[in-house]
N, C-alpha and C positions, 0 to 999 in steps of 0.2 A: 670474278674471273681472274683478277690480278693475283689473288691469293693462290689459286689453282696453278697458275703459271710459275709463281715463286716456288711452290711445293714441288712441281715437276722439275724445275732447274736444280733444286737442292737434291732431289733423288738422283738425277743424272750426275751431278757433281760428286756425290758420295758413293755412287755405285762401285767404282774401282776399289776403293778402300774396303767397303763392305764385302765385296766379292773375295778379295785377298784374305780378309779376316776369316771368312767362312772356309775358304780353301785350306788355310793354315790349320784351322780347327779340325777339319776332316783328316788332314795329314797326321795330326797328333793322335786322333782316335784310332786311325789305322796302325799307329805305332804303340798303342797300349793305353793311352789316356782313357780312363773310365769316366763316362759322362752320363749322368742320370737323365731322366725325362724332365722336360719343361725347365731347363737351365737357361738363364739369361746371362750372357756374357757380353759386357760392354767393351768397346774398342780398346786397343792397346794393352793387351795382356801378355804375360810371359809365363808359360807353363813348363819350364825347364825342358826344352826340346829333346836333348839327348837322353833324359831320364823320365820322359812323360809317362812311361808305363808304371811309375811309382806313385802317380797321382790319381786320386779318385774324387769325383765331385757328385754328390747325391742329388736326388730329385728335388725339383723346386727351389733351387738355389739361385741367388743373384750374385754375380761377380762383377764388381764395378770397374771402371777404367783404371789402367795402370797397375793392376794387381800382379804381383810376382809370386809364383809358387815354385820354390827352389828345393828340389829333392836331392840336391848334392851340395856339399861344402868343400871347396877346393883349398881351404886354408892350410890343410895338412900336407898338400902335394909336395912342396919343396922340402919340408923337413922330414917327412916319412916316406915319400914316394908313392902315396896313394891318397885317394879322395874318399871322404865320408859320404855315405848314401843313407837316405831314410824315406820312408813312405809319407805321403801327405794324404790324409783322409778327411775330406769335408763332407760331413753327414748331411742328411736331407734338411730342407727348409732353412738353410743358412743365408745370411746376407753378409758379404765380404765387401767392406767399404772401399772407397777410392784410395789407390796407392798403398794398399796393405801388402806386406811382405810376410810370407809364410815360409818358415825354415824347415829343413828335413826332420822327419820323425814326429810330426805334429798331427794330432787328430782334433778336429773342431767339431764338437758335439752337435747333435741335431737341434734345430730351432734356436740357433745362436746367432748373434750379431757381432761382427768385429768392426770397430770404428775406424774411420778414415785415417790413414797414415800410420797405422799400428804395425808393429813388428812382432809376429807371433813366434815365440821361441819354445813354448811348452803347450801342452794340450789345453783346450778350452772346454770346460764342462758343458753338458747339454743345458738349454734354456737359460743362457746367460748372455750378458752384454760385456764385451771385453774391449779395452782400448789402451793405447800407450805404447811406449818403447822401453822395455818389453811390455807386451800386452798383458794386462791384468784384468781379472773380473771386477767390474765396477757396479753392476746391478744384476739382479735376477731378471729374467724377461718379464715376469709379472710386475715387479716393482717399476721397471722402466715403462711399461705400457700404462700403469696407473699414473706415473708422473706426467707422461705426455697427455693423457686424457684430462688430467687436472689442469694443465696449462692451456689446453685447447678448448675447455668447456665454455669459456666466455669469449672465444675468438671466432671470427668468421673463417670457415674453411673454404677457400676459393676453388672454383671448378675449373675445367679445362679452357674456359673462355679467358682465363688469365695466364695461359702459357705464352711464351715468348712471341710466337707468331701472331698473336691477336692482342698484344699489349699496346695501349696508347698511354700518354702521360697521365691521364686521369686514373687508369687502372693501376699504373705503377705507384702513384701517390696513395691509392687506396691500400695497396699491399704494405707499403712502407708505414703508413699510419697504423695498420692492424698489428704489425710486428711490434711497434713501440720499442720498449726496452727489453723485450722478451723474444719470443719466437713467433713465426707465422706458419700457416699450413695451407697446402694446396694439394688437390687430388691428382 
């Protein structure tokens, strides 16, 4: 019963922010942002409001928190009197990690992952993992999946009973022990 009340309080507390996020997204779509089906956008994004019509996000993408999609570059404004513009095209099935910045004129190929904190200045090919500043391809998607499968094969993959709302000290210690000097995994 207590967990249900806690969940209800969280929903009520977060409702205004979620409502505003969705309202802002609808505004961007009305003004030209192209958004595919089944796109998951986590809170606190910036999709270049004045130039959102230059941004396209394909089907089945995940855009993590604090991602910035910048379709313009005002660095030339004082010197030349005009601003550079460029399309941003995120193809289908991409994962854009926490706090990634994508600059004008960039295409991120289908089935690609861009690691957290990356600055994407050039196109990312399909089926690749890119990270860094500037973002560079570091793995093919197949190599990355093989690497994670290899690391996880002798590890416990924790289920939803280990999410923050249901953790106790015993479960926390179990996760910490499982991670050891490597990585851990949770569904």
